[in-house]
N, C-alpha and C positions, 0 to 999 in steps of 0.2 A: 439296904435300899427300901424306902417306904413303899406302901401300896400304890399311892399316886405321888410319885417323887417329883415329876415336872411335867409340864404341858407345853407342847409346841403348836403355835397357831400361825398359819400362813395365809397371806392375801396378796394382792397385787403390789403391795409395798415391801414385801419380804416375809421372813419367818422370825417369830418372836418366841423365845423360851420364857416360861413363867414357872417359878417354884412356889407352890401353894402353901409351903410351910413344912417341908420335909424335916425329919429328925436330924439328919446329918448334913442337910444343905446340898446345893448343886453347884458344881464348879464348871466354868466355861474357860477352856485354855488355862486351867490352874487357878482361876479367880472365882471366888464365891460370889454368886449373884442371885438375886430374886427375879430379875427381869433382864433379858439380854437379846439384842438383835443378832441373830445368827448369820454367819457367812459361810460360804463353801469352804470345807476343810477344817472348820472349828472342831475342837475336841470337847465333849461334854462328859463330866465325871459325876456319876450318881452311885454312892456307896462304893462297892467294889467293881462296878460295871463302867466301862468306857464306851462312849458312842462317838462315831465320826460323822460329821454333818456333810451330806452330799445333797445339794439343792439342784433339782433338775427342772429346767424350763420346758413345760409341756405345751407351750403355745406354738402353733405352726409358724415356721420361719417364712418370711416373705421371700419369694424367688429373687435371685440376683437381677439387677437391672439389665435389660437387654439393650445392647449398643445399637442405636439406629443411625445409619449413615445419613448425613444431611442430604436433602433433596437439592440436587444441582440442576438449575433450569437449563434446558437445551439451548444451544446457540442457534442463531438463524440458519447456519449451514447444516447443523444436525437435523433441524426440522425439515429443511428442504430435501436432504438426503432421504429421510424417512418417507416423505411425500412421493418422491420419484420412485422409490422402491415399492411402495404400496399402492399408490393411486394411478400411476402412469406406466402400466405394464400391458403388453410388451413395449419396452422402451428403446428408442434409437436416439442417436445424436448425429446431427450434421455439423461437422466441425471445420473451421476455416483455417488452414495452415498458413494462408497469406496474412491473416490477422495476427496469429501467434505462432512463431517458428517452432516452439516446443511441442505443438500439437502432435506432430508425427512421431516424435520420441515417446510421448506419453502413450500413444496408441500402440506403438511397437512393444513397449515394455509391459503393457497390460495383458497381452496374449489373448485379447478378445477378438471376435470376428469384426473386421472392418475392410472397406474397399474405397478407393478413390472414385469420384464421379467422372474423372477424366480417364481416357484410355488411349492406347496406341502410342506411337513414337512421341507425339506432342505431349500426351499425358505423362510419359516418363520424364520428359524434360521439365515439366511443370509440377513434378511430384512434391516439391517443397512448398508449393503455393496452391495446391489443389484443395478442393472441398472433400472431406472424407465422411462416409456414412458408417457408423459403428453401432453394433448391437450391444445393448447394455442389460444383461440378465439381472434379475432382482438382487442376487447376492454378489454382483460384480464389484470388486474394490474400485474399478474405474469410475463408478458413479461418484464415490466420495472424492476421488482425485480431481475429477472435473469440477465438482462444486467448490472444493477448497481452493483450487488454483485458478479456475476460469470463470466462476459465476460473477456476472456484473461486468465482465471485461470483453464481452462480445466475441467470445470464442466460437459461438455457434448457436444452433437451435436444437431443442429437444422435441421429439414427437413420439406418439404412440401409433402403432399400426399392427394389424394381424398378419400382414404379408411377410414372407421371409426377406432377408436382407437383399438378395440378388434381384428379386422382383421389385422391391422398393427402389433400389438403385437404378434399374432400367427406367422406372417411371420418372424419377427426378432428372435423369439425364436429358429428357426431352426439353427441359427448360433452361439448360445451361447457356444457350444462345437465343437471343431475341432480335427481332427486326424493328428498328426505329421507324418513325413516320417517313424519314428521308431514305428508307430502304437499306440503311447501313445495319450490318449485323454486329452485335456486341455481346460480351459475356454478361449474363444476368446473375448477380450475386444474391439470389433469393434466400440463401442459407445464412446470410449475414443479418443478425437481429436488427441492426441499424437500417438496413434496406427493407426488411420485412415490416418493421413498424410504420414506415412511410408508405409502403406499397399496398398493404392489405386494406387500409381504409379507403383506397381509391378504387378497389375492385368491385365489380358487380358480382351477384351470386353465381352467374354463369362462369365468370372468369375464375372465381375461387374453386368452383366445381371442376373446371378444366385442369387446374393445377393439383388439387388435392384428392381428386377421385370421386367416388359415388356412394360411399356407405357410412355417412355420419361424421360430421366435422365439428370439432371444438378447437378453437385456436386461442392461445394466450400469447400475446405479443409483449405484454408488460406486466410486471408484478405491481400490485397496489397495496398500500398500507393504510389502515384507518387513521394513522397518526402522522404519515409523511406524504409528501406530494406524489402524484402518480408517476413522475419521472425519476423517482429515487430508486434506481435499479439495484442498489446494494442492499436494500432492505428485504426482509422476508415477509411475504404477505399472509394474512389470515385467510385470504381468498384470492383467486386469480380473476383478472378481468377477461371475460370470454365473450366471443360472439357465438351464438348457437344457431347454426344453419342446418336445417333438416336435410337428410339424405346426401351427406357429404362424408369424406374421410381424408386423411387421418387427423389426430389431434396434435397441435404444435404448441411448444412452450419455448419462448426465446430466452436465452440466457443474457 
């Protein structure tokens, strides 16, 4: 083997062997060469010495691509559920079993706290047609059930209030019967969104205060969309249409 038998030069294009003119020559994989592009595993013979070529890439390897789940936009119902859970607590629902017979079954299966606004023997007879006040905790699955099955179908009205369920029930029971100008007494379906939308615009501030109490009222009787008409009850709003009346309570949102 000569003093300088062969030279190996490496760059980004690979490794090249050059024989500067050794006395016995240089063999790569048994073939005599003066210049050869080396590959991993090649065998180089110089005199009585054999070299095995191992090319190691010392460049840092790029990390494997991270799988990113596609962003799925929320449905209108999902947006509404999030709003009711986050912005309207404590949350109650006044639900009308006369409008939707399955209301009572949905309430019973939910295991949430609820009571009929009717009571006594007549209330028992009208159980399948009564209005029901239900407490909807922030994490309650009943919120999702009511939105998915009943929103836009006039199942009832949603409201926020700091009072416990029994106190709120006693308050609303005062308005189940009203007297007409001819002095006839009739049931007042104030919990029906269709009635509420017609009734509230005709009320004076004093009348609204009488019905909804004394500590800060915000009422939403209809959802509005920036791209749909105001009466499109099936659409989800970017903002609710509200009357702000100082020194009243509670907040109502009709479904």
